[in-house]
C-alpha positions in Angstrom: 111.2 91.4 62.8 110.4 94.2 65.0 110.8 98.0 66.0 114.7 99.1 67.1 114.5 101.4 69.9 117.4 102.9 72.1 117.9 102.1 76.0 120.2 103.9 76.8 122.9 106.2 75.5 125.0 104.0 74.9 125.3 103.0 70.8 125.5 99.1 72.5 122.2 98.8 73.9 118.9 98.6 72.0 115.8 96.3 72.0 114.2 94.8 69.6 110.1 94.1 70.4 108.5 91.4 68.8 104.9 90.6 71.0 104.2 91.4 74.5 104.1 88.0 76.4 105.9 89.2 79.0 109.4 87.0 77.6 112.6 88.8 77.8 116.1 87.5 76.0 119.0 89.5 77.2 122.6 89.2 75.5 125.7 91.1 74.8 126.9 92.3 71.6 129.2 89.6 70.8 126.6 86.7 71.9 123.8 88.3 69.2 126.5 88.4 66.6 127.1 85.1 67.1 124.0 83.7 67.4 121.3 82.5 64.6 118.4 84.1 65.9 117.7 87.4 63.8 116.4 87.3 60.7 113.8 85.2 59.8 114.3 82.5 62.2 112.0 83.0 64.9 109.1 84.0 62.7 106.2 83.5 64.6 107.7 83.5 68.3 106.7 86.6 70.5 109.9 88.0 72.8 111.6 91.2 73.4 115.1 91.2 72.9 117.6 93.6 74.5 121.5 93.9 73.7 123.2 95.3 76.8 127.0 94.2 78.2 127.0 91.2 80.3 127.5 93.2 83.8 125.4 96.3 82.8 122.4 97.0 85.0 119.1 95.9 84.1 116.6 98.6 83.7 113.8 98.5 86.1 111.1 99.0 83.1 112.2 96.0 81.4 112.0 94.0 84.4 109.1 95.2 85.9 106.8 94.2 83.0 108.7 90.6 82.3 107.3 87.4 83.3 110.4 85.3 82.3 113.9 86.6 81.7 116.6 84.7 79.4 120.2 86.3 80.7 123.5 85.6 79.4 125.8 85.1 82.1 129.3 85.2 82.3 130.7 82.8 85.1 134.1 84.4 85.3 132.8 87.9 85.5 132.1 89.2 88.6 129.7 91.8 87.3 127.6 89.2 85.3 127.2 86.9 88.2 125.8 90.0 90.6 123.5 91.2 88.1 122.1 87.3 87.8 121.8 87.3 91.7 120.3 90.6 91.9 117.3 89.7 89.1 116.7 86.5 91.5 116.6 88.0 94.9 114.3 91.1 93.4 112.1 88.9 91.8 112.1 85.8 93.5 108.6 84.7 91.0 110.0 85.7 88.1 110.9 82.8 85.6 115.0 83.2 85.2 116.9 81.4 82.5 120.6 81.1 82.6 122.4 81.5 78.8 125.7 80.3 79.7 129.1 79.6 77.2 130.9 75.7 77.8 128.7 75.3 81.2 130.1 72.4 82.6 127.8 70.1 85.0 129.3 72.1 88.0 128.4 75.4 87.2 124.9 74.1 85.7 124.4 72.6 89.3 125.5 75.6 90.7 123.2 77.8 89.1 120.1 75.5 89.6 120.8 75.4 93.2 120.7 79.2 93.0 117.5 79.5 91.9 117.7 79.6 88.2 115.1 78.3 86.4 117.1 76.7 83.8 120.3 77.0 81.6 120.4 77.4 78.1 124.0 76.9 76.1 125.7 80.1 74.3 126.1 80.3 71.4 122.4 80.6 70.8 120.6 78.6 68.3 117.5 79.3 67.2 116.6 75.9 67.6 117.2 76.1 71.3 115.3 79.4 71.6 112.3 77.9 70.6 112.4 74.6 73.0 113.3 77.4 75.8 110.2 79.6 75.1 107.6 76.9 74.5 108.6 75.3 78.1 108.7 78.9 79.5 105.2 79.6 77.6 104.1 76.2 79.5 105.1 77.4 82.8 103.7 81.0 82.9 100.6 79.4 81.5 100.7 77.0 84.6 101.1 79.3 87.2 98.1 81.0 85.8 97.7 85.0 87.6 98.6 83.7 90.7 102.1 85.6 90.7 101.1 88.2 88.2 98.2 90.3 89.5 96.2 92.2 87.0 95.0 95.7 87.5 90.8 95.5 87.7 89.1 97.7 85.3 86.4 99.7 85.5 84.2 101.2 82.4 82.0 104.2 82.6 79.7 104.7 79.9 76.4 106.9 79.8 73.1 106.7 78.1 73.2 109.9 76.1 75.6 113.0 76.4 76.1 115.4 78.8 74.6 113.0 82.0 77.7 114.5 83.8 79.7 110.8 83.0 83.3 112.1 83.2 82.4 114.7 86.5 81.7 111.3 87.8 84.3 109.4 86.8 87.4 112.1 87.5 85.9 112.6 90.8 85.2 109.1 91.8 89.0 107.7 90.8 90.0 110.5 92.8 88.6 109.4 95.6 89.6 106.2 94.8 93.1 106.5 94.4 93.5 108.8 97.4 92.3 105.7 99.5 94.6 103.5 97.4 97.7 105.3 98.0 97.1 105.0 102.2 97.1 101.3 101.1 100.1 101.3 98.8 98.1 100.6 95.4 98.0 102.7 92.3 94.5 103.6 90.2 94.7 105.1 86.9 92.0 106.6 84.6 92.2 106.7 80.8 90.1 109.6 79.1 89.4 107.1 76.1 86.6 109.7 74.6 89.1 110.6 72.0 87.1 113.1 69.9 85.4 115.4 73.3 87.2 114.3 76.3 87.5 116.3 79.3 88.7 114.4 82.2 91.7 116.3 81.8 89.9 119.5 82.2 87.9 118.4 84.9 91.0 117.7 87.0 92.8 121.1 85.6 95.6 119.4 84.1 97.7 119.6 81.2 100.0 117.3 79.5 102.4 117.3 76.1 102.1 113.8 75.8 98.3 112.2 75.5 96.7 109.2 75.2 97.5 109.1 70.8 100.9 108.8 72.2 100.3 105.7 73.3 97.5 104.6 70.8 100.7 105.6 67.7 103.3 103.8 69.5 102.9 100.2 68.3 105.2 97.9 69.5 107.1 100.6 71.4 104.8 100.9 73.9 106.3 99.9 77.6 106.3 101.1 80.9 108.4 104.2 80.0 106.4 105.4 77.7 103.1 104.8 79.8 104.8 106.8 82.6 105.5 109.6 80.6 102.2 110.0 79.2 100.3 109.6 82.6 99.8 112.5 85.2 100.2 112.1 88.9 97.3 114.4 90.6 97.8 115.4 94.1 95.4 112.7 95.0 97.4 110.2 93.7 95.6 109.2 90.7 97.4 108.6 87.3 95.5 109.9 84.4 96.1 109.6 80.9 94.6 112.4 79.1 92.4 112.4 75.7 94.3 113.3 72.4 94.5 117.0 72.0 93.2 117.2 68.4 90.1 114.7 67.6 90.5 111.7 66.2 88.2 109.6 64.2 86.4 106.6 66.2 87.4 104.6 63.2 91.4 105.6 63.5 91.5 103.8 66.6 93.8 100.7 66.3 91.9 97.9 68.6 94.7 95.9 68.9 97.2 98.7 70.2 93.9 99.7 72.7 94.3 96.3 74.0 98.3 96.3 74.0 98.0 100.0 75.9 95.5 98.4 78.5 97.1 94.9 79.5 100.7 97.5 80.1 98.6 99.2 82.2 96.7 96.7 84.0 100.1 95.2 85.1 101.7 98.7 85.9 98.0 99.6 87.8 95.5 98.0 90.7 92.6 99.9 89.5 91.8 101.3 85.7 89.1 103.7 85.5 88.0 103.8 81.9 86.2 106.7 80.8 84.6 105.4 77.4 83.2 107.6 74.1 79.3 107.7 74.0 79.3 106.2 70.7 80.0 102.1 70.7 83.3 100.8 68.5 84.4 97.3 68.4 87.2 98.3 71.0 85.2 100.2 73.4 82.6 97.3 74.0 85.8 95.0 74.4 86.9 97.0 77.0 83.6 97.2 78.9 83.3 93.2 78.1 86.6 93.0 79.8 85.8 95.4 82.7 84.9 93.8 86.3 82.4 96.9 86.9 80.6 98.7 84.7 78.8 102.1 85.6 76.1 103.1 83.3 75.4 107.2 84.3 72.0 108.1 83.8 69.6 110.9 84.7 66.0 110.6 86.0 64.4 111.9 82.7 62.6 109.7 80.4 64.9 110.5 77.0 67.7 109.4 79.5 66.0 106.3 80.8 65.0 105.2 77.6 68.7 105.2 76.1 69.7 103.9 79.2 67.7 100.5 78.6 69.1 100.6 75.4 71.9 100.4 76.5 71.6 97.2 79.2 69.8 95.7 76.4 72.9 95.7 74.0 74.9 94.8 77.4 73.0 91.4 77.5 73.3 90.7 74.3 76.4 90.8 74.1 77.0 88.2 77.1 77.6 90.4 79.6 76.8 89.4 83.1 74.2 91.9 84.2 75.3 91.7 88.0 78.3 93.6 86.7 76.2 96.6 85.7 76.0 99.4 88.4 73.5 102.4 86.9 74.2 105.6 88.5 71.1 108.1 88.7 73.0 111.9 88.8 71.8 115.2 89.4 68.9 113.6 91.8 66.2 116.1 93.2 65.0 115.5 96.5 62.0 113.2 96.6 59.8 116.4 97.2 61.0 117.8 93.5 61.2 114.8 91.3 59.0 113.2 89.3 60.7 110.2 88.6 61.8 108.3 91.8 65.2 105.6 92.0 62.4 103.0 92.2 60.4 104.2 89.0 64.0 104.1 87.2 64.7 100.4 88.1 61.3 99.2 86.9 61.8 101.5 83.6 65.2 99.7 83.0 64.2 96.0 84.2 67.4 96.3 86.3 68.5 97.9 89.8 69.5 101.2 90.2 70.8 101.1 93.6 73.3 104.7 93.1 72.6 107.6 92.6 74.1 111.0 92.9 72.4 114.1 94.9 71.9 117.0 92.7 74.1 120.3 94.0 74.9 122.5 90.8 76.5 125.4 92.6 79.3 122.9 94.2 79.7 120.7 91.5 80.4 123.7 89.1 82.7 125.5 91.4 85.0 122.0 91.8 84.8 121.8 87.7 86.0 125.7 87.8 88.6 125.2 90.3 89.9 121.9 88.9 89.3 120.2 92.3 87.6 117.7 94.2 84.1 118.4 95.6 85.3 117.2 99.0 88.2 119.8 99.1 85.5 122.1 99.1 82.5 120.8 101.0 83.6 117.1 102.5 80.5 116.7 104.3 78.0 117.2 101.5 75.4 114.8 100.5 77.2 114.6 97.2 80.8 113.5 98.8 78.7 110.6 100.6 77.3 109.4 96.5 80.7 109.7 95.6 82.0 107.7 98.3 79.6 104.9 97.5 80.5 105.0 93.9 84.5 103.5 95.3 83.1 101.3 97.7 80.7 99.6 95.0 83.8 99.3 93.0 86.0 98.0 95.7 83.5 95.8 97.0 82.8 94.1 93.2 86.5 93.7 92.2 87.1 91.9 95.7 84.2 89.9 95.4 84.7 88.7 91.7 88.8 87.9 92.5 87.1 86.0 95.2 84.8 83.9 93.1 87.5 83.2 90.7 89.7 81.6 93.3 86.9 79.6 95.0 
């Protein structure tokens, strides 16, 4: 039915994770034993079953991911009632169902008046639980995304290898994280280049846990594991580094990638994705899900030719061209460049509104030290160009969200 993982040192506490719909069932050992919900009785259902004592504190990692909670309540247990009240007070938008034994009408009325959404009888029967789950899914769907804000995805792709896409991804994401931190928001960067990823090197960070640990965790992927894998930089950027060992692209499970990213979207406001140069079904799906797509190229015939092919591919996948933002990297001053931004736009049949000035000594120094270019020369042209990328990201995400509301 699922994978069992320890959630606490006590043997009476464990979690059975089946699916990822954000519905959590929390029962004591006695009520799990008294129910008939284990085995194949809930085949096809999706929920997370956690076994906790009636008055035990609820792990924040569990509650933080939940859209709905079915919680055992013992009215004569003060700790159990406090737990219910605390859950309701701390999560006013959360759907809460109280699971109670011998629930008489006055108790049911009191629970409903306290803000509980529904009450179900214990011991729990599979048929009754199925009905409750169906109702919760209906209510979650009716709420749409109004109560659960999903983080925006920003994909960085490249025309050809070596155009500086990872440098731009790490520098722009770091700048974004620094400004977002002041607004109470969180930014994350995933290095999905499972063969040649270098985001960690650019930022001078190492981690014993990498993207590989998330991809290999299956249903055990949760907020706690994600927090263990991410490394926070001084700017506030949370980074998931590429696997230490080279992974074949075909070894990456697409469903697991989506499970990891959906979890990240529930925990971060903006997620930058540094994608591999070779296309896969899962990388194309990530791009299709992204609010913003940055295509990095250089003002050379070879790079522009491949960039044009990339844009054509994205258009063939019915991706809105307005979401595609071309970044011309290492742009020389007008006097020294043979191909201008206007020429590039004409060659691509797509606007080129973003560019990064060519300052090889400054960029090399920043990469060698693993620091932001801003920390070495805040007033440089390249810093302004990076800030323009961040502005483009925030404006595009806000515009799309406003359009979805209207």
